[in-house]
N, C-alpha and C positions, 0 to 999 in steps of 0.2 A: 685469441686475438690480443695484441698489445693495447695499452691505453692510448687514446687519442692525444696528440700533442696539445699543449695549451695554446690559446690565442696568441700570447706573446711570443711563443716559440715559432708559430707559423709566420708571424709578422717579421721576426728576425731572420728567419730562413729566406723569406721572399725578398727582403732588402739585400741580403748577402748575395742573392742571385741577380740583383739589379732589376727586379720585376716591376718596381714602382707602384703603379696603380693596382697591379695584381695583389700587392701586399694588402691594400685596403680591402679588396674583394675577399682575400683569404680570411681576414678577420671577420668580415661580415657574414661569410658563409660558414666558416668552421666554428666560430665562437658559439653561435646558437646551438650548433650540433653538439658541441662539447658540453654546453650547459644542459641541454636536453638529456644527454646520456648520464650526466652526473646527477641531475635532479630526479630522473626516473625512479631510481631505487627509493629515494626519500618519499616521493609522491605515492609510489606503490605501497611503501611501508605504512604511510599514514592511512591510506584507504583500507588496507588490510586491518590495521589497528581499529579503525572505526567500525568496519563491518563485523569484526570479531566480537565487538560489543553490542551488536544488534542494531547499529545505527544505519540509516539510509540517507542518501543525498536528496534533498528536496528544497527547491527554490533557493539554491545557493548555500544551503546550510545542512549540517549533519543533524538529523532529528531521529527520535524514536519512532517506530511504526505507529504508536498510539498518537503521537503528536501530529504525524502526517495525516492520520485518519481524521482527527479532530479538525485540522485545518481544512481538509477537503470537505468535511461535513459543514463547517461554518461557511465556506465559499458557496456550497450548494444552497444552504439556507438563505444566505444573503441574496443570491440570484432568485430563489423562489419568492422571497419577500418582495423584491422589485417587480417580479412578474405579477404577483398578486396586486400590487399597487396599480399597475397598468390595467389589469383585468377589472379591478373594482371600479376604476375610473370609467372604463368602457361600459360596464353594467349600469353605473349610475347615470351616464348620459342616455342610455337606452330607456331608463325609467321615465324620461321625459317624452318618449315617443309613444303615443297612444296605442300604436299597433304592436309594440314590443314590451310595454311597461310591465304587464302582469308576469311575463316569463322572467324578465330581468329582476323584478322585486323578489320573486320566489327563489331565483338563483342566489341572490344575496343572502336571504334568510336561511338557506340550506347549506351555506358554506360550512364545512367541517374539517378543513385542513389546518392543523396547528401552525403551519408556515404562513397562514393568512392573518395571524393575530396582530402583527405590527401594522399592516395595512388597514385592518378594521379599526384599530385604536386611533390611528391618524384620521380616519374618516369620521369617527364619532367627534373628534376634536374640531374638525374643520367644516363639516357639512352644516349649512345654515338651516336646514329643514328638520324640524323635530321628528317628523314621521320617518324620514330617512335614517335618522340616528337610531330609531327603534329597530330598524332592520339589522343594523350593524351589531347592536346590543344582543339581539336574538341569536345572531351568528356566533358571537363570542360565547354565549351560554351553551350553544350546541357543541362548540369545540371542547370546552370544559377542562382544558389543561390548566396547570398552575399559573402559567402566563396569562391565559385568558381570564381566569378568576381574578388575578391581581389587577388586570385592566378594568374589570367590572367593579371591583372595590374602589379603585381610583375614580372611576366615573361616578359611582354612587356618593362619593365623598366630595369631589371637587369640581364636577362639571357645573358650568354657570347656569344651565337650564334645569329648573326643578323637575320638570317632567322627565327629562333624560335621566336624572339621578334616580327617580322613582322607578323608571323602567329597568335600570340596571339592578337595583335592589330586588325588584319583583322577580327578575330572572334568577337571581341567586337564591331567592326564597323557595324556588321550586325544588331544587335538589339539596339544599342545605349543606353546601361544601364547608368542611371545617375551616379551610383557609379563608373563607369569607368572614366568618365570625372573628377569627384571629385578626384579620386586617382592620375591622371596625373597632375591635377592642383596643388595638394599638393606638388608634386615633383618639380614644378617650383621654390618653395621657398627654395630649398636645397642649400648647398654650392658647390656642384660638377657640374661644367659646362657641363661635358659629360652627366651627368644624366639629367640636364636641357634640353639639346638638344634632348635627347631621348624622354623625356616627350613631348617636343614641336612637334617632328615628329609624335608621337602618336596622339596628339590633332589635328594636321592637318589631319590625316587620319580619325579620328572620325567625323570631320566636324561640331562640335558643336560651334555655334557663341558665346556662353557664354565664350569661351576661349580667345576671341580677346583681351579684356582689360588686363587680366593677362599676356598674351603673350607680349603685348606692354611694360609692366613693366619690362620684362627681355630681351628686345632686346639687351641691353648691361648690363653687370653685373660688379660690382666693387669689388675688393678684396684689402685687406691690406696684403702685403707680408713682412715678416721680413727677412732682408738680412742675409744670413748665415755667412757672414764675421764678424758679430758682436759676433760670438762665440755661437750663439744659433741655434737651428734647424729651418728649414723653416716652417712657419705656415701661415695660411690665414684665414681671416674671410670674410663673404659674406653678401652683401645686394643687392636687386634689384637696377636697375639703378637710380630710383628716390626715394629710401628709405633712403638715408643717409648712412654714414659709421659707422662701429663698429670696434674700434681698440683694439689691444691686448696689447699695451704698448711696450716700447723699443725705443731707439733713432734712429734706422736705418730702420724704416718702410717706405715703398713706396706703392703708389697706382698702382694697375694693373687693367686696364679696358679691358674687353673682349667683342667682338661682337659675338653673338650666331647665327651662320648661319642657323641652323635648325629652330630657332624661326622666323627669317625673312621669310624663306620658308613657314612655317606654316601660318603666317599672309597672305602671298600672296595667298596661297591656300584657306584660309577661306574667304577672302574678294574680291579676284580678282583685288586687287590694289597693288602698290608697291611704298611706300614712303621711301624706303630704311631704313637708320638708324635714321630717324628723328621722334623720339617718339612724338614730339609735333604735327607733321603733321598727324600721325596715330590717335592721340587722337582727333584732329580736325575733321578728317574724321568720326570717330566713333560718335562724337557728332552730326555731320550732318545727320548721319543715323537715329538718334533718333529725331532730329529736323532739317529737311533738308533745311529750308529757309536760303538763303544767304551764302552757303558754297562755298569756293574756296580754294582748298588745296595749290595753289601756293602762298597764302599769308602767309603760315606757315614758 
């Protein structure tokens, strides 16, 4: 077969024959056909090029099979999470029905699907009833994935209700997941003394001796406070007691040293000793545990 004539050639030929409107129709009909024929090899060539490299067409883009699988899994997970939110809302409403409450409560407590973590976490944050929050916390502990443990750590640190925080930490204390200890240890390095003390309380409950040295470091914490009388707002920076100070500038700064009561209580709980606020005595004792010869804490 010969090549199709161009659209311009078709139009010229139609005009030369005096066909008038047919000339326009010729362009309208033949030009797309001409473009289609000319573009087909390029399109086929591009498709073959992509496929030869293992790519597949998905949602309007060329992607690797691994990307497609991840996108599909994410889509399934998002749908499952939405489904769990709706299911949890239904179960929660059934908890208020005396004829169905016991079954509904047990169904919540026995949730073990990792895809329910987001819905359970939202429920802990939003449910006004302390008892109900304990059901969600128990379910998160039953699931036990890294996401679920991270949620329990966040609840243990930051939930507004002390009972809910304790419930989360107590659930973590049952299985002693290393991720839980790591999460609370990280919180010891923050600038908020209240949060440091909550983390210390949790570490004391978990009972992991690996927390002793980090706790000694935050027995007392130092801050640099900017006096508001200088015309600026109050601000503070934080370092652990033995880590040196980081200052923010300004002529009216003063140091504020804070003793963290929950840290001391956690150390006493973990070690069975009390060297009070003497960090050097605590460190000497810890060294003696690792090398017990010749230790006398009274020398500190």
